[in-house]
KOLMAR-369577 format. One record per residue (C-alpha): x, y, z; residue number from 1; residue in one letter. Coordinates in steps of 0.5 Angstrom, whole numbers, plus 500, padded with zeros to 3 digits. Example, Ala and Ser with C-alpha at 12.3 -4.5 7.8 and 13.67 -1.06 7.14 Angstrom:
2
REC  east  north   up  resi  resn
REC   525    491  516     1     A
REC   527    498  514     2     S
# end
This chain:
335
REC  east  north   up  resi  resn
REC   271    102  526     1     M
REC   277    099  525     2     E
REC   277    092  521     3     Q
REC   281    088  527     4     N
REC   275    091  532     5     K
REC   270    089  527     6     I
REC   273    082  527     7     R
REC   273    082  534     8     K
REC   266    083  535     9     N
REC   264    078  530    10     S
REC   268    073  533    11     I
REC   264    075  540    12     I
REC   257    074  536    13     V
REC   259    068  533    14     L
REC   262    065  540    15     F
REC   256    067  544    16     L
REC   251    064  538    17     T
REC   254    058  539    18     I
REC   254    058  546    19     I
REC   246    060  546    20     I
REC   245    054  541    21     L
REC   248    049  545    22     Y
REC   244    050  551    23     F
REC   238    051  546    24     I
REC   239    044  542    25     L
REC   243    040  547    26     K
REC   237    036  549    27     D
REC   233    036  543    28     N
REC   238    036  537    29     L
REC   236    031  533    30     S
REC   229    033  533    31     E
REC   230    040  532    32     V
REC   234    038  525    33     I
REC   229    034  523    34     H
REC   224    039  524    35     D
REC   228    044  520    36     I
REC   228    039  515    37     G
REC   221    038  514    38     N
REC   220    046  514    39     T
REC   215    048  509    40     N
REC   221    053  505    41     Y
REC   216    056  501    42     F
REC   212    059  507    43     L
REC   219    060  510    44     L
REC   221    065  504    45     L
REC   214    068  505    46     I
REC   217    070  512    47     A
REC   224    072  509    48     L
REC   220    076  504    49     G
REC   216    080  510    50     V
REC   222    081  513    51     Y
REC   225    084  507    52     M
REC   219    088  506    53     L
REC   220    091  513    54     S
REC   227    093  511    55     Y
REC   224    097  505    56     V
REC   220    101  509    57     F
REC   226    102  514    58     D
REC   230    104  508    59     A
REC   225    109  505    60     L
REC   224    113  511    61     S
REC   232    114  511    62     Y
REC   231    116  504    63     Y
REC   226    121  505    64     Y
REC   229    124  511    65     V
REC   236    125  507    66     V
REC   233    128  501    67     K
REC   231    134  504    68     Q
REC   238    136  505    69     Y
REC   241    133  498    70     K
REC   236    133  492    71     K
REC   240    128  488    72     D
REC   240    123  494    73     Y
REC   237    116  491    74     V
REC   234    110  494    75     P
REC   240    106  492    76     K
REC   244    109  497    77     K
REC   239    109  502    78     A
REC   238    102  502    79     F
REC   246    101  502    80     R
REC   246    105  508    81     L
REC   240    101  511    82     N
REC   244    095  510    83     L
REC   251    098  513    84     L
REC   247    100  519    85     T
REC   244    093  521    86     H
REC   251    090  520    87     F
REC   254    095  525    88     F
REC   248    095  530    89     N
REC   248    087  530    90     G
REC   256    087  531    91     I
REC   257    092  537    92     T
REC   254    092  544    93     P
REC   248    096  545    94     L
REC   247    097  537    95     A
REC   252    103  538    96     S
REC   256    102  532    97     G
REC   250    104  527    98     G
REC   249    111  528    99     Q
REC   257    113  527   100     P
REC   257    109  521   101     M
REC   251    113  518   102     Q
REC   255    119  519   103     L
REC   261    116  515   104     Y
REC   256    113  510   105     V
REC   252    120  509   106     L
REC   259    124  509   107     H
REC   262    119  503   108     K
REC   255    120  499   109     D
REC   257    128  499   110     K
REC   252    130  504   111     V
REC   254    136  508   112     K
REC   257    134  515   113     Y
REC   251    138  519   114     S
REC   246    135  514   115     D
REC   248    128  516   116     A
REC   248    129  523   117     S
REC   241    132  523   118     T
REC   239    126  519   119     S
REC   242    121  523   120     V
REC   238    125  529   121     I
REC   232    125  525   122     Q
REC   232    117  524   123     F
REC   233    116  531   124     Y
REC   227    120  533   125     V
REC   222    118  528   126     I
REC   224    111  530   127     Y
REC   223    112  537   128     Q
REC   216    115  536   129     I
REC   214    109  532   130     A
REC   217    104  537   131     L
REC   213    107  543   132     M
REC   207    108  539   133     I
REC   207    101  537   134     I
REC   209    098  544   135     S
REC   204    102  548   136     S
REC   198    100  543   137     I
REC   201    093  544   138     C
REC   202    094  552   139     L
REC   194    096  553   140     V
REC   192    091  548   141     Y
REC   196    085  552   142     S
REC   194    088  559   143     L
REC   186    088  556   144     F
REC   187    080  553   145     L
REC   192    078  559   146     G
REC   197    076  554   147     Y
REC   203    079  559   148     I
REC   204    072  562   149     D
REC   212    070  562   150     A
REC   217    069  567   151     R
REC   218    075  572   152     P
REC   225    076  570   153     F
REC   223    077  563   154     A
REC   217    082  565   155     L
REC   222    086  569   156     H
REC   226    087  563   157     M
REC   220    089  559   158     F
REC   218    094  564   159     I
REC   225    097  565   160     I
REC   226    097  557   161     G
REC   219    101  556   162     Y
REC   221    106  562   163     I
REC   227    107  559   164     I
REC   225    108  552   165     N
REC   219    112  554   166     M
REC   224    117  558   167     I
REC   228    118  552   168     I
REC   222    119  548   169     L
REC   220    125  553   170     L
REC   227    127  553   171     F
REC   227    128  546   172     L
REC   220    132  546   173     I
REC   222    136  552   174     F
REC   229    138  548   175     V
REC   224    140  542   176     S
REC   221    145  546   177     F
REC   226    148  551   178     N
REC   233    148  549   179     K
REC   236    151  555   180     K
REC   231    148  560   181     F
REC   234    141  558   182     N
REC   241    143  558   183     K
REC   240    145  565   184     G
REC   237    138  567   185     V
REC   243    134  563   186     V
REC   248    138  567   187     R
REC   245    137  573   188     F
REC   245    130  572   189     I
REC   252    130  570   190     I
REC   254    133  576   191     K
REC   250    128  580   192     F
REC   253    122  577   193     L
REC   260    126  577   194     S
REC   259    126  585   195     S
REC   258    119  585   196     L
REC   264    118  581   197     G
REC   260    115  575   198     I
REC   262    120  570   199     V
REC   270    121  570   200     K
REC   271    128  566   201     D
REC   265    132  568   202     K
REC   267    138  563   203     E
REC   268    134  557   204     K
REC   261    130  558   205     T
REC   257    137  559   206     I
REC   260    139  553   207     E
REC   259    133  549   208     K
REC   251    133  552   209     W
REC   251    141  550   210     D
REC   252    139  543   211     K
REC   247    133  543   212     N
REC   242    138  546   213     C
REC   243    143  540   214     E
REC   243    137  535   215     G
REC   236    135  538   216     F
REC   233    142  538   217     Y
REC   235    144  531   218     E
REC   233    137  528   219     S
REC   226    138  532   220     A
REC   225    145  529   221     Q
REC   227    142  522   222     L
REC   221    137  523   223     M
REC   216    142  525   224     K
REC   218    146  519   225     E
REC   217    139  515   226     N
REC   211    136  518   227     K
REC   210    132  512   228     F
REC   217    129  512   229     V
REC   216    127  519   230     F
REC   209    124  519   231     V
REC   211    120  513   232     R
REC   217    118  516   233     G
REC   213    115  523   234     V
REC   208    112  518   235     I
REC   214    108  514   236     L
REC   217    106  521   237     Q
REC   211    104  524   238     I
REC   210    099  517   239     L
REC   217    097  518   240     Q
REC   216    095  525   241     L
REC   209    091  524   242     I
REC   213    087  518   243     C
REC   219    086  523   244     L
REC   214    084  529   245     L
REC   210    079  525   246     S
REC   215    075  522   247     V
REC   215    069  528   248     P
REC   208    068  526   249     L
REC   210    066  519   250     F
REC   216    062  521   251     V
REC   211    058  526   252     A
REC   207    057  520   253     Y
REC   213    055  516   254     A
REC   215    050  521   255     T
REC   208    047  522   256     G
REC   209    049  529   257     A
REC   203    047  534   258     N
REC   201    054  536   259     H
REC   196    059  538   260     Q
REC   199    065  534   261     L
REC   195    071  530   262     N
REC   198    077  527   263     I
REC   195    081  533   264     F
REC   198    077  539   265     N
REC   205    076  535   266     T
REC   206    083  534   267     I
REC   204    085  541   268     A
REC   209    079  544   269     I
REC   215    081  539   270     S
REC   214    088  541   271     S
REC   216    086  548   272     F
REC   222    082  546   273     I
REC   224    088  542   274     T
REC   223    093  548   275     I
REC   227    088  553   276     C
REC   233    087  548   277     S
REC   234    094  547   278     C
REC   239    095  553   279     Y
REC   242    088  553   280     V
REC   250    090  553   281     P
REC   252    085  548   282     I
REC   252    085  540   283     P
REC   246    083  537   284     G
REC   243    083  544   285     A
REC   245    075  544   286     T
REC   242    071  550   287     G
REC   237    077  552   288     G
REC   233    076  545   289     V
REC   233    068  546   290     E
REC   231    069  553   291     Y
REC   225    074  551   292     G
REC   223    070  546   293     F
REC   222    063  550   294     G
REC   219    067  556   295     A
REC   214    071  552   296     F
REC   212    066  546   297     F
REC   212    060  551   298     S
REC   205    061  552   299     K
REC   203    061  545   300     F
REC   208    056  542   301     I
REC   208    048  544   302     A
REC   215    047  548   303     K
REC   217    042  543   304     S
REC   216    047  537   305     D
REC   219    053  540   306     I
REC   226    052  539   307     R
REC   226    051  531   308     V
REC   221    057  531   309     V
REC   226    061  535   310     L
REC   232    059  531   311     I
REC   229    060  524   312     L
REC   226    067  526   313     W
REC   233    069  529   314     R
REC   237    067  523   315     F
REC   232    071  518   316     I
REC   232    077  523   317     T
REC   239    078  525   318     Y
REC   244    073  521   319     F
REC   241    075  514   320     V
REC   242    082  515   321     P
REC   248    082  519   322     V
REC   251    077  513   323     I
REC   249    081  507   324     I
REC   251    088  511   325     G
REC   258    085  512   326     G
REC   258    083  505   327     I
REC   256    090  502   328     V
REC   261    093  507   329     F
REC   267    089  505   330     N
REC   266    090  498   331     I
REC   266    097  499   332     K
REC   272    097  503   333     E
REC   275    093  497   334     K
REC   273    098  492   335     E
# end
């Protein structure tokens, strides 16, 4: 990605963040500043540590996938890859910059392009499976205990996001079993969208998706052959998600917020926010994440305390990795 585009996206994220913070803080600025000042910073460091643990699990899942193809691949490179992935996911719409950066970094790390492409696909498939396992369990758990009680728009965002993610997962499963069938389905969809004027270059789009189908199919075959690597990757991603989704609980304790959270409802509610924000077409899903947090956590965190919990949670889970990833990226560029 060009430096000018990176700067532009970073400025957009900063601008949107300032706007969101304005609406969050405009009526309670002094109160929020006071609450942040009275935060238990030891507990806040624990919250940061839980997030960093999620990062470790994430990086390890990358490491074990790539090591199939490059035996001398070391964990240090996987940790750097993960930092840069978070950075580019964070500054691009729909987190679209992460996968191209993964390809670029793996190629620079002397991984063959075909193996790098397969690895990136496997990263995505493994994460998608882990996400849907966690979110499906959380959905059933929440329906049973009545935790889904939010604003209608937030519920609609969650339902749409869940359906889209499930369709993607089912598509990936179908591709792994029948390449020709799925090529036919994709071509039919593209032709239909082309007839509506949504897809402009039909042939080029078909060619692109044919290659994608080939890549998904080949990756699926490799995962079938290396079941242990695949299962270990899914387990690591589930552990990554558990740590990531539990961060609001530790932040709530750190701020002394009046809340009714426990590890189970925190993970469940956080998974709804993750699903909701998957398809917010703004870098960092800015706006959608904050809205989802307020909509879903308002039942469990006192209105007077939810703002400070939101701000600190967002800082730990979004700004920390983006800032560190940006530093790592620019250090590498200078080298």
